[in-house]
Structure formats: structure tokens, C-alpha cells
N, C-alpha and C positions, 0 to 999 in steps of 0.2 A: 826308596824310589816309588815302590808300589803304593805306599801311603800317600805320597804327593799326588800321584795319578788319581787315586780314589777321591781325594779332596777336590781336585780340579773337576772331576766328573760330577761330584755332588754339587759343587757350585754352579756348574753349567746347567744341571737339571733344575736347581732351585731358582736360578736366574730366569730360565725360560718359563717356569711356572708363575713366577712373580709377574713377568711380562704378560702372560696370558690372562692373569687376573686383572690387569690394568686395561686390557683391551675393551674398547667401548662396546663392541658386540652389537646386537640388534636392539633397537629401541622401538617399542610399539607406541603408537599414538591412537588415542580413542576419545570419542565424545562420550562422557560418562554422566549419567543421571544419578543423583543421590537424594534421599529423603531429608526431612527436617533433622533427623538424628545423624545425618552423615552416612547412613548405610547405603550400600550399593543397590540401585534399582534396575539399571540396564545400561547398555553401551552399544556403540557403533564404532567400528574401526575406521580411521581416517588415514590417508596416505601422503607420502612426500613426493611421489612420482605419478606422472600421468599414466592412465590405462583406460581401456574401453569402458564406457559407462560412467566415468568419473568426470567431475567438473572442478575446475580450479577456483578456490576461494581464499580469502585471507581472514584469519582470526588473530587479533592483537598484533597486526603487522607482519605475520608470518604466513607464507603460502602453504596450502594443503590441497589435496585432491579428495573429493568426497562424492558419494552417491547422492542424487537428489532426495532419495528416501531418508537419508541421514539428516538432511536439512529439515525435511518435513517432521521427522521424529523429534528433532531438537525443539522445533517450534511447539509441538504438542506437549512435550515434557515441561517446557517453560510455562505454557498456559495452565498446566496442572500444578503450578507452584513448586516444581522440583528444582533443585539446584543442578544446573548443567554446566560442565566445564570441559575444556580440552585438557586432557591429562596424558602424561607419558609414564612408561615404566621401563627402567633399565635393569630390572631384576632386583631392585631394592625397594619396591613399593611404589605406589602411585603418587605422582607429583603434579600439582596443577600448573597449567601454562596460561590459560585464558578463561576468564570468568564471563558469563552471560554471552555466549556465542551468537544469540539472536540479535544482539546489538550490532553485529558485524555482517551477518549473512541471513537472508530470508529466501524463501522460494521465489518471490518476485525478483530478487536480486540476480538469480540465476536463470531468469526467463521462464519460470514455471508458474502457470496461472491456475493450476488444478488445486483444489482444496487439500490441505495437508492430511486430513483424515483419509481421503481417497488415495493419496500417494502412499501412505503407510499401509493401508489395508490391501492395496494392489501390489505392494512391494515395488513400486515404481513402474509397473507395466502400463498403467493408465497414462503416464507421461508419454510413452512411446506411441500409444494409440492417438493421442491428441496431436503430437507432432506429425504423424503420418497424415492425419486428416488435414492439418494446416498445409502440408506440402501439396496434397492433391488439390485443395482449394486454391492455392496460389497458382498452380499450373493452369487453371482455367481462367485466371485473371491476367493473362499475358496481353501485351500490345497496348495500344493507345486507348484509354477508357473513354475519351471524348468522342470517339467515332463508333461507339457501341451500336451495333445493329446496322450500320451503314455498309453497303457493298459486300453482301454475303454472296456465296456461290449461287444461291437460288434466286436472288434478286437481279442478277445480271443477265 
């Protein structure tokens, strides 16, 4: 009887370990740059969920959330003739998902008109400054522009 109980316990432990090994677990997604020889040069993490400071984009028909600095970095890496791909890792090595991400998303596509070098060097802070300036500028352009200068407080 004791032997049967020990075998049942061993099967239960083995079964739960096997199940844990099959669990998908965390999958990391990155924009990865590689040289001509396929060696790693650099990377930026990309996400599957919305968060502050991230913009939704699509690479090869799949949605991701990225920082604008990642898009700028990707453009610069491609301009430098590096191989850039969206890749994932499930703990068994890196696997490519999407080639040539700049064919799908550029800074202009996400509404950023700042030079990619400036975006990368400022780590995206320059984008915030430009957007604040644009917001202030727009606040002074309210109302009907055809009546500019007509009927001010001082002229009445």
C-alpha cells in the first residue's frame, strides 16, 4: 500500500513539473539590430500592452506598443545598413518575427517631425518639448481667423 502511495505521489510531482515546463511563460519582444555577420549590435524592448509614453504601431500585421525613440533608433540602424528585425525570446533563443520594420513604421507615421538623430540623442525628450510648443502655439490660434484684429477690447 505504501508503495502505491509513493508511486502516486511521484506521478503527481512529475506531472506538475511537466505541466510547468509546457507553460508559455513570459515572452519578450525586442527590436534587434545585427551586423553583416549576424552578431548582436543593440536592441530596444517593445511591448504588447499600452502604457504611458508608448505609441501603438503595427509590424507585419501585428500590433505592438513602442517608444518614439525606438522608432527613431530603428530608422538610424537601417540607414547604417544594419539588419533590424522584430524578434522574440521564449527562453529558447531569439526568433525573428518581422524583417525591415521601417517598411511598416517611421517617425512621420507616428506624428513625429523631429530628426531621428535628435530623438535618439535626447532619448525622446525633444519630442515632448516640441509637442508642448505646438500646444501653446495652437492655444493662441483660437477663434475665427478671418476676423483677425477686428473688434479687440482696445478698439471698441
